[in-house]
A tleap script that builds the chain and sets N, CA, C and O, in Angstrom:
source leaprc.protein.ff14SB
mol = sequence {
  NMET ARG VAL ALA VAL GLU ALA THR VAL ARG
  GLU VAL LYS HIE PRO PHE PRO ALA GLY LYS
  LEU PRO VAL ARG GLY LYS PHE ARG MET THR
  CYS ILE LEU ILE GLY SER ALA ALA MET THR
  ASN VAL ARG ARG ILE GLN ARG TYR LEU LEU
  SER GLN LYS LYS GLN GLU ASP ARG LYS LYS
  ASP GLN ILE SER GLY GLN LYS CYS ASP SER
  LYS LEU GLN GLY ASP PHE PHE PHE ALA ILE
  PHE VAL GLY ARG LEU ASN ASP TYR LEU GLN
  LEU CYS SER LEU ARG ARG LEU CYS PHE GLY
  CCYS
}
set mol.1.N position { 0.563 -0.928 -0.151 }
set mol.1.CA position { 0.186 0.124 0.233 }
set mol.1.C position { 0.869 1.230 0.389 }
set mol.1.O position { 0.272 2.254 0.055 }
set mol.2.N position { 1.770 1.327 0.731 }
set mol.2.CA position { 2.694 2.409 0.940 }
set mol.2.C position { 3.280 2.558 -0.530 }
set mol.2.O position { 2.986 3.580 -1.150 }
set mol.3.N position { 3.962 1.754 -1.029 }
set mol.3.CA position { 4.676 1.779 -2.400 }
set mol.3.C position { 3.155 2.377 -3.377 }
set mol.3.O position { 3.553 3.013 -4.353 }
set mol.4.N position { 2.508 2.349 -3.353 }
set mol.4.CA position { 1.267 2.558 -4.313 }
set mol.4.C position { 1.143 4.645 -4.002 }
set mol.4.O position { 1.189 5.565 -4.819 }
set mol.5.N position { 1.001 4.651 -2.657 }
set mol.5.CA position { 1.074 6.282 -2.023 }
set mol.5.C position { 2.155 6.998 -2.971 }
set mol.5.O position { 1.832 7.827 -3.822 }
set mol.6.N position { 3.445 6.595 -2.734 }
set mol.6.CA position { 4.808 6.998 -3.116 }
set mol.6.C position { 4.964 6.917 -4.626 }
set mol.6.O position { 5.565 7.637 -5.424 }
set mol.7.N position { 4.354 5.993 -4.746 }
set mol.7.CA position { 4.252 6.581 -6.669 }
set mol.7.C position { 3.255 7.413 -7.385 }
set mol.7.O position { 3.395 7.998 -8.459 }
set mol.8.N position { 2.013 7.353 -6.442 }
set mol.8.CA position { 1.202 8.472 -6.990 }
set mol.8.C position { 1.710 9.581 -6.619 }
set mol.8.O position { 1.493 10.463 -7.450 }
set mol.9.N position { 2.279 9.912 -5.750 }
set mol.9.CA position { 3.264 11.457 -5.542 }
set mol.9.C position { 4.005 11.868 -6.091 }
set mol.9.O position { 4.229 13.050 -6.352 }
set mol.10.N position { 4.640 10.768 -6.431 }
set mol.10.CA position { 6.040 10.893 -7.569 }
set mol.10.C position { 5.250 11.443 -8.418 }
set mol.10.O position { 5.284 12.671 -8.492 }
set mol.11.N position { 4.346 10.706 -9.270 }
set mol.11.CA position { 3.914 10.882 -10.482 }
set mol.11.C position { 2.840 12.179 -10.123 }
set mol.11.O position { 2.216 12.246 -11.182 }
set mol.12.N position { 2.357 13.086 -9.362 }
set mol.12.CA position { 1.679 13.988 -9.196 }
set mol.12.C position { 2.990 15.093 -9.437 }
set mol.12.O position { 3.034 15.995 -10.273 }
set mol.13.N position { 3.866 14.777 -8.591 }
set mol.13.CA position { 5.316 15.798 -8.585 }
set mol.13.C position { 6.178 15.819 -9.739 }
set mol.13.O position { 7.020 16.716 -9.778 }
set mol.14.N position { 6.122 15.037 -10.630 }
set mol.14.CA position { 7.011 14.972 -11.511 }
set mol.14.C position { 7.167 15.832 -12.388 }
set mol.14.O position { 8.236 16.379 -12.658 }
set mol.15.N position { 5.960 16.053 -12.981 }
set mol.15.CA position { 6.129 16.931 -14.465 }
set mol.15.C position { 6.892 18.796 -13.836 }
set mol.15.O position { 7.443 19.547 -14.641 }
set mol.16.N position { 6.714 19.169 -12.276 }
set mol.16.CA position { 7.115 19.815 -12.154 }
set mol.16.C position { 8.574 20.253 -11.608 }
set mol.16.O position { 8.906 19.577 -10.634 }
set mol.17.N position { 9.758 21.465 -12.104 }
set mol.17.CA position { 11.116 21.155 -11.879 }
set mol.17.C position { 11.200 21.118 -10.537 }
set mol.17.O position { 10.543 21.643 -9.638 }
set mol.18.N position { 12.146 20.389 -10.570 }
set mol.18.CA position { 12.614 19.838 -8.870 }
set mol.18.C position { 11.681 19.626 -7.600 }
set mol.18.O position { 11.854 19.800 -6.394 }
set mol.19.N position { 10.550 19.147 -8.427 }
set mol.19.CA position { 9.245 18.736 -7.470 }
set mol.19.C position { 8.870 19.381 -6.559 }
set mol.19.O position { 8.372 19.034 -5.488 }
set mol.20.N position { 9.342 21.352 -7.384 }
set mol.20.CA position { 8.328 22.468 -6.408 }
set mol.20.C position { 7.297 23.024 -7.707 }
set mol.20.O position { 7.560 23.085 -8.908 }
set mol.21.N position { 6.125 23.372 -7.033 }
set mol.21.CA position { 5.361 24.115 -8.111 }
set mol.21.C position { 5.823 25.620 -8.639 }
set mol.21.O position { 6.355 26.409 -7.858 }
set mol.22.N position { 5.603 25.914 -9.878 }
set mol.22.CA position { 6.208 27.389 -10.407 }
set mol.22.C position { 5.166 28.305 -9.851 }
set mol.22.O position { 4.734 29.114 -10.672 }
set mol.23.N position { 4.692 28.364 -8.719 }
set mol.23.CA position { 3.197 29.179 -7.957 }
set mol.23.C position { 3.094 29.364 -6.600 }
set mol.23.O position { 3.188 28.492 -5.736 }
set mol.24.N position { 2.848 30.822 -6.415 }
set mol.24.CA position { 2.615 30.872 -5.108 }
set mol.24.C position { 1.363 31.417 -4.721 }
set mol.24.O position { 0.609 32.251 -5.222 }
set mol.25.N position { 1.353 31.031 -4.152 }
set mol.25.CA position { -0.403 31.224 -3.001 }
set mol.25.C position { -0.901 29.730 -2.898 }
set mol.25.O position { -0.534 28.701 -3.465 }
set mol.26.N position { -1.781 29.976 -2.051 }
set mol.26.CA position { -2.546 28.589 -1.467 }
set mol.26.C position { -3.520 28.058 -2.749 }
set mol.26.O position { -3.403 26.887 -3.110 }
set mol.27.N position { -4.651 29.109 -3.541 }
set mol.27.CA position { -5.526 29.060 -4.181 }
set mol.27.C position { -4.726 28.278 -5.495 }
set mol.27.O position { -5.011 27.198 -6.011 }
set mol.28.N position { -3.659 29.202 -5.824 }
set mol.28.CA position { -3.289 28.428 -7.143 }
set mol.28.C position { -2.916 27.172 -7.033 }
set mol.28.O position { -3.383 26.263 -7.719 }
set mol.29.N position { -1.676 26.986 -5.784 }
set mol.29.CA position { -1.209 25.581 -5.630 }
set mol.29.C position { -2.148 24.925 -5.492 }
set mol.29.O position { -1.903 23.751 -5.767 }
set mol.30.N position { -3.386 25.143 -5.117 }
set mol.30.CA position { -4.077 23.909 -5.185 }
set mol.30.C position { -5.034 23.592 -6.402 }
set mol.30.O position { -5.624 22.518 -6.521 }
set mol.31.N position { -5.121 24.621 -7.274 }
set mol.31.CA position { -5.290 24.205 -8.917 }
set mol.31.C position { -4.551 23.543 -9.636 }
set mol.31.O position { -5.028 23.036 -10.651 }
set mol.32.N position { -3.431 23.398 -9.369 }
set mol.32.CA position { -2.137 23.119 -10.069 }
set mol.32.C position { -2.191 21.338 -9.489 }
set mol.32.O position { -2.202 20.245 -10.057 }
set mol.33.N position { -2.213 21.751 -8.255 }
set mol.33.CA position { -2.058 20.093 -8.090 }
set mol.33.C position { -3.429 19.261 -8.124 }
set mol.33.O position { -3.359 18.045 -8.304 }
set mol.34.N position { -4.618 19.856 -7.963 }
set mol.34.CA position { -5.821 18.994 -8.674 }
set mol.34.C position { -5.682 19.027 -9.714 }
set mol.34.O position { -6.477 18.222 -10.198 }
set mol.35.N position { -4.779 19.772 -10.920 }
set mol.35.CA position { -4.983 19.362 -12.428 }
set mol.35.C position { -3.917 17.955 -12.438 }
set mol.35.O position { -4.278 16.814 -12.728 }
set mol.36.N position { -2.700 18.324 -12.091 }
set mol.36.CA position { -1.917 17.442 -11.887 }
set mol.36.C position { -2.496 15.974 -11.533 }
set mol.36.O position { -2.352 15.053 -12.336 }
set mol.37.N position { -3.108 15.808 -10.390 }
set mol.37.CA position { -4.051 14.734 -9.694 }
set mol.37.C position { -5.093 14.151 -10.661 }
set mol.37.O position { -5.208 12.926 -10.627 }
set mol.38.N position { -5.897 14.855 -11.548 }
set mol.38.CA position { -6.679 14.712 -12.606 }
set mol.38.C position { -6.145 14.154 -13.666 }
set mol.38.O position { -6.872 13.341 -14.237 }
set mol.39.N position { -4.890 14.371 -14.197 }
set mol.39.CA position { -3.878 13.928 -15.172 }
set mol.39.C position { -3.159 12.607 -15.157 }
set mol.39.O position { -2.690 11.863 -16.018 }
set mol.40.N position { -3.262 12.602 -13.730 }
set mol.40.CA position { -2.290 11.163 -13.511 }
set mol.40.C position { -3.451 10.253 -13.425 }
set mol.40.O position { -3.287 9.104 -13.834 }
set mol.41.N position { -4.613 10.606 -12.944 }
set mol.41.CA position { -5.773 9.611 -13.166 }
set mol.41.C position { -6.330 9.436 -14.598 }
set mol.41.O position { -6.622 8.355 -15.110 }
set mol.42.N position { -6.426 10.561 -15.125 }
set mol.42.CA position { -6.896 10.194 -17.168 }
set mol.42.C position { -5.346 9.069 -17.419 }
set mol.42.O position { -5.402 7.883 -17.746 }
set mol.43.N position { -4.542 9.575 -17.250 }
set mol.43.CA position { -3.596 8.412 -17.818 }
set mol.43.C position { -3.769 7.193 -17.405 }
set mol.43.O position { -3.693 6.182 -18.103 }
set mol.44.N position { -4.087 7.275 -15.868 }
set mol.44.CA position { -3.752 5.136 -15.638 }
set mol.44.C position { -5.318 4.685 -15.916 }
set mol.44.O position { -5.626 3.507 -16.098 }
set mol.45.N position { -6.507 6.049 -15.927 }
set mol.45.CA position { -7.526 5.479 -16.898 }
set mol.45.C position { -7.206 5.025 -18.280 }
set mol.45.O position { -7.773 3.981 -18.601 }
set mol.46.N position { -6.542 5.488 -19.040 }
set mol.46.CA position { -6.167 5.506 -20.524 }
set mol.46.C position { -5.442 4.170 -20.365 }
set mol.46.O position { -5.768 3.403 -21.271 }
set mol.47.N position { -4.671 3.707 -19.610 }
set mol.47.CA position { -3.716 2.877 -20.104 }
set mol.47.C position { -4.377 1.634 -19.368 }
set mol.47.O position { -4.435 0.622 -20.066 }
set mol.48.N position { -4.757 1.558 -18.405 }
set mol.48.CA position { -6.168 0.292 -18.436 }
set mol.48.C position { -6.749 0.450 -19.438 }
set mol.48.O position { -6.008 -0.285 -20.091 }
set mol.49.N position { -7.426 0.770 -20.119 }
set mol.49.CA position { -8.572 0.559 -21.357 }
set mol.49.C position { -7.157 0.268 -22.503 }
set mol.49.O position { -7.496 -0.570 -23.339 }
set mol.50.N position { -6.561 0.469 -22.589 }
set mol.50.CA position { -5.891 0.400 -23.665 }
set mol.50.C position { -5.181 -1.214 -23.375 }
set mol.50.O position { -4.926 -2.024 -24.267 }
set mol.51.N position { -5.027 -1.352 -22.379 }
set mol.51.CA position { -4.783 -3.117 -21.735 }
set mol.51.C position { -5.722 -3.545 -22.087 }
set mol.51.O position { -5.649 -4.140 -23.162 }
set mol.52.N position { -7.123 -3.480 -21.377 }
set mol.52.CA position { -7.927 -4.248 -21.626 }
set mol.52.C position { -8.431 -4.123 -23.361 }
set mol.52.O position { -9.049 -5.184 -23.446 }
set mol.53.N position { -8.504 -3.665 -24.354 }
set mol.53.CA position { -8.827 -3.186 -25.473 }
set mol.53.C position { -7.404 -4.906 -26.337 }
set mol.53.O position { -7.693 -6.031 -26.747 }
set mol.54.N position { -5.999 -4.159 -26.219 }
set mol.54.CA position { -5.350 -5.211 -26.011 }
set mol.54.C position { -5.232 -6.741 -25.927 }
set mol.54.O position { -4.613 -7.524 -26.648 }
set mol.55.N position { -6.216 -7.002 -24.541 }
set mol.55.CA position { -6.606 -8.209 -24.399 }
set mol.55.C position { -7.929 -8.932 -25.201 }
set mol.55.O position { -8.123 -10.147 -25.168 }
set mol.56.N position { -8.387 -8.427 -25.582 }
set mol.56.CA position { -9.281 -8.523 -26.591 }
set mol.56.C position { -8.883 -8.751 -28.054 }
set mol.56.O position { -9.026 -9.744 -28.767 }
set mol.57.N position { -8.489 -7.876 -28.232 }
set mol.57.CA position { -7.695 -7.813 -29.944 }
set mol.57.C position { -7.001 -9.112 -30.072 }
set mol.57.O position { -6.960 -9.760 -31.118 }
set mol.58.N position { -6.237 -9.595 -28.496 }
set mol.58.CA position { -5.459 -10.811 -28.660 }
set mol.58.C position { -6.488 -11.923 -28.322 }
set mol.58.O position { -6.085 -13.075 -28.480 }
set mol.59.N position { -7.291 -11.811 -28.041 }
set mol.59.CA position { -8.176 -12.749 -27.890 }
set mol.59.C position { -9.036 -13.325 -29.129 }
set mol.59.O position { -9.143 -14.485 -29.524 }
set mol.60.N position { -9.551 -12.260 -29.558 }
set mol.60.CA position { -10.182 -12.415 -31.282 }
set mol.60.C position { -8.963 -12.569 -32.008 }
set mol.60.O position { -9.208 -13.704 -32.418 }
set mol.61.N position { -7.385 -12.205 -32.680 }
set mol.61.CA position { -6.832 -12.775 -33.258 }
set mol.61.C position { -6.820 -14.038 -33.012 }
set mol.61.O position { -7.393 -14.601 -33.945 }
set mol.62.N position { -6.534 -14.632 -32.390 }
set mol.62.CA position { -6.139 -15.970 -31.378 }
set mol.62.C position { -7.354 -17.282 -32.375 }
set mol.62.O position { -7.136 -18.286 -33.053 }
set mol.63.N position { -8.761 -16.431 -31.893 }
set mol.63.CA position { -9.871 -16.897 -32.832 }
set mol.63.C position { -10.279 -17.214 -34.018 }
set mol.63.O position { -10.684 -18.272 -34.502 }
set mol.64.N position { -10.091 -15.941 -34.518 }
set mol.64.CA position { -10.365 -15.735 -36.086 }
set mol.64.C position { -8.843 -16.730 -36.583 }
set mol.64.O position { -8.879 -17.777 -37.229 }
set mol.65.N position { -7.619 -16.048 -36.072 }
set mol.65.CA position { -6.567 -16.674 -36.657 }
set mol.65.C position { -6.542 -18.607 -36.800 }
set mol.65.O position { -5.886 -19.112 -37.711 }
set mol.66.N position { -7.385 -19.568 -35.724 }
set mol.66.CA position { -7.602 -20.984 -36.149 }
set mol.66.C position { -8.061 -21.050 -36.814 }
set mol.66.O position { -7.670 -22.026 -37.454 }
set mol.67.N position { -9.460 -20.210 -37.625 }
set mol.67.CA position { -10.574 -20.435 -38.241 }
set mol.67.C position { -9.908 -20.096 -40.093 }
set mol.67.O position { -10.438 -20.655 -41.052 }
set mol.68.N position { -9.213 -19.523 -40.187 }
set mol.68.CA position { -9.001 -18.887 -41.509 }
set mol.68.C position { -7.481 -17.972 -41.890 }
set mol.68.O position { -7.357 -16.939 -42.547 }
set mol.69.N position { -6.552 -18.719 -41.268 }
set mol.69.CA position { -5.190 -18.043 -41.827 }
set mol.69.C position { -4.787 -17.554 -43.531 }
set mol.69.O position { -4.103 -16.635 -43.984 }
set mol.70.N position { -5.373 -18.373 -43.998 }
set mol.70.CA position { -4.989 -18.013 -45.502 }
set mol.70.C position { -5.934 -17.452 -46.184 }
set mol.70.O position { -5.600 -17.304 -47.360 }
set mol.71.N position { -7.265 -16.972 -45.873 }
set mol.71.CA position { -8.160 -16.084 -45.733 }
set mol.71.C position { -7.839 -14.609 -45.464 }
set mol.71.O position { -8.080 -13.690 -46.246 }
set mol.72.N position { -7.344 -14.514 -44.422 }
set mol.72.CA position { -6.550 -12.706 -43.638 }
set mol.72.C position { -5.482 -13.015 -44.598 }
set mol.72.O position { -5.045 -11.874 -44.447 }
set mol.73.N position { -4.624 -13.549 -45.491 }
set mol.73.CA position { -3.321 -13.663 -46.204 }
set mol.73.C position { -3.785 -12.877 -47.001 }
set mol.73.O position { -3.611 -11.660 -46.949 }
set mol.74.N position { -4.449 -13.485 -47.859 }
set mol.74.CA position { -5.274 -13.242 -49.228 }
set mol.74.C position { -5.584 -11.660 -49.316 }
set mol.74.O position { -5.270 -10.675 -49.984 }
set mol.75.N position { -6.391 -12.030 -48.229 }
set mol.75.CA position { -7.422 -10.044 -47.983 }
set mol.75.C position { -6.185 -9.047 -47.884 }
set mol.75.O position { -6.155 -8.008 -48.543 }
set mol.76.N position { -5.254 -9.398 -47.093 }
set mol.76.CA position { -4.434 -8.516 -46.884 }
set mol.76.C position { -3.616 -8.285 -48.462 }
set mol.76.O position { -3.249 -7.213 -48.943 }
set mol.77.N position { -3.516 -9.321 -48.905 }
set mol.77.CA position { -2.885 -9.107 -49.751 }
set mol.77.C position { -3.440 -8.123 -51.351 }
set mol.77.O position { -2.810 -7.593 -52.267 }
set mol.78.N position { -4.337 -8.210 -51.153 }
set mol.78.CA position { -5.483 -7.371 -52.281 }
set mol.78.C position { -5.998 -6.103 -51.638 }
set mol.78.O position { -6.499 -5.272 -52.396 }
set mol.79.N position { -5.937 -5.801 -50.150 }
set mol.79.CA position { -5.917 -4.394 -49.712 }
set mol.79.C position { -4.583 -3.747 -49.869 }
set mol.79.O position { -4.568 -2.625 -49.363 }
set mol.80.N position { -3.850 -3.986 -50.227 }
set mol.80.CA position { -2.792 -3.625 -50.410 }
set mol.80.C position { -2.849 -3.426 -51.697 }
set mol.80.O position { -2.570 -2.265 -51.998 }
set mol.81.N position { -3.162 -4.268 -52.779 }
set mol.81.CA position { -3.001 -3.954 -54.082 }
set mol.81.C position { -4.081 -3.086 -54.508 }
set mol.81.O position { -3.699 -2.590 -55.568 }
set mol.82.N position { -5.281 -2.633 -54.211 }
set mol.82.CA position { -6.514 -1.962 -53.927 }
set mol.82.C position { -5.599 -0.669 -53.601 }
set mol.82.O position { -5.760 0.177 -54.481 }
set mol.83.N position { -4.940 -0.375 -52.878 }
set mol.83.CA position { -4.829 0.566 -51.955 }
set mol.83.C position { -3.903 1.262 -52.525 }
set mol.83.O position { -3.977 2.481 -52.369 }
set mol.84.N position { -2.692 0.669 -53.400 }
set mol.84.CA position { -2.071 1.235 -54.102 }
set mol.84.C position { -2.554 1.690 -55.643 }
set mol.84.O position { -1.742 2.356 -56.284 }
set mol.85.N position { -3.305 1.498 -56.006 }
set mol.85.CA position { -3.957 1.433 -57.496 }
set mol.85.C position { -4.586 2.404 -57.006 }
set mol.85.O position { -4.122 3.482 -57.379 }
set mol.86.N position { -5.375 2.473 -56.384 }
set mol.86.CA position { -6.492 3.627 -55.702 }
set mol.86.C position { -5.311 4.638 -55.616 }
set mol.86.O position { -5.457 5.463 -56.518 }
set mol.87.N position { -3.938 4.948 -54.704 }
set mol.87.CA position { -3.407 6.006 -55.210 }
set mol.87.C position { -2.548 6.580 -56.197 }
set mol.87.O position { -2.115 7.732 -56.226 }
set mol.88.N position { -2.323 5.499 -57.127 }
set mol.88.CA position { -1.684 6.002 -58.912 }
set mol.88.C position { -2.889 6.421 -59.413 }
set mol.88.O position { -2.885 7.529 -59.950 }
set mol.89.N position { -4.065 5.724 -59.366 }
set mol.89.CA position { -5.124 6.013 -59.960 }
set mol.89.C position { -5.587 8.186 -59.200 }
set mol.89.O position { -6.073 9.022 -59.961 }
set mol.90.N position { -5.385 8.370 -58.311 }
set mol.90.CA position { -6.205 9.520 -58.330 }
set mol.90.C position { -4.542 10.430 -58.507 }
set mol.90.O position { -4.931 11.399 -59.159 }
set mol.91.N position { -3.261 10.615 -58.342 }
set mol.91.CA position { -2.080 10.600 -59.439 }
set mol.91.C position { -2.194 11.030 -60.517 }
set mol.91.O position { -1.824 12.155 -60.852 }
set mol.92.N position { -2.799 10.089 -61.340 }
set mol.92.CA position { -3.282 10.035 -62.830 }
set mol.92.C position { -4.273 11.207 -62.706 }
set mol.92.O position { -3.895 12.261 -63.218 }
set mol.93.N position { -5.026 11.200 -62.334 }
set mol.93.CA position { -6.675 12.192 -62.434 }
set mol.93.C position { -5.553 14.166 -62.083 }
set mol.93.O position { -5.496 15.176 -62.785 }
set mol.94.N position { -4.893 13.822 -60.684 }
set mol.94.CA position { -4.610 15.304 -60.469 }
set mol.94.C position { -3.874 15.647 -61.641 }
set mol.94.O position { -4.179 16.744 -62.109 }
set mol.95.N position { -2.438 14.613 -62.617 }
set mol.95.CA position { -2.082 15.456 -63.492 }
set mol.95.C position { -2.810 15.824 -64.633 }
set mol.95.O position { -2.829 16.898 -65.232 }
set mol.96.N position { -3.365 14.848 -64.829 }
set mol.96.CA position { -4.417 15.940 -66.086 }
set mol.96.C position { -5.174 16.705 -65.774 }
set mol.96.O position { -5.366 17.523 -66.673 }
set mol.97.N position { -5.961 16.939 -64.570 }
set mol.97.CA position { -5.924 18.182 -64.216 }
set mol.97.C position { -5.185 19.185 -64.426 }
set mol.97.O position { -5.616 20.066 -65.170 }
set mol.98.N position { -4.237 19.278 -63.991 }
set mol.98.CA position { -2.961 20.357 -63.962 }
set mol.98.C position { -2.428 20.935 -64.827 }
set mol.98.O position { -2.027 22.096 -64.897 }
set mol.99.N position { -2.403 19.483 -66.057 }
set mol.99.CA position { -1.923 19.839 -67.278 }
set mol.99.C position { -2.934 20.796 -68.371 }
set mol.99.O position { -2.546 21.546 -69.267 }
set mol.100.N position { -4.725 20.397 -67.840 }
set mol.100.CA position { -5.513 21.101 -68.750 }
set mol.100.C position { -5.624 22.217 -68.054 }
set mol.100.O position { -6.691 22.717 -68.411 }
set mol.101.N position { -5.121 22.888 -67.261 }
set mol.101.CA position { -5.600 24.053 -66.920 }
set mol.101.C position { -4.847 25.140 -67.576 }
set mol.101.O position { -5.157 26.314 -67.373 }
savepdb mol mol.pdb
quit
């Protein structure tokens, strides 16, 4: 428990040079500390949600990977091919517009 509390205090103080707030006064100090603590919580929540999403993606990949590996490879190849063809066609149409003006 103590380690977690010390880590939280360090994470709140870390953004400030030498662990000191760059303001004076109780009100301004309170505002900055509340903001820093709020950002610490937001970062932790984001990290937790990303780890949950990664776990779900791994489970989906394992399930889909067992069913149809060759189909996914074929789809990936055609997606790259269609993307490059689309880029080429866009370049050609842009050149026609530029030279036609």
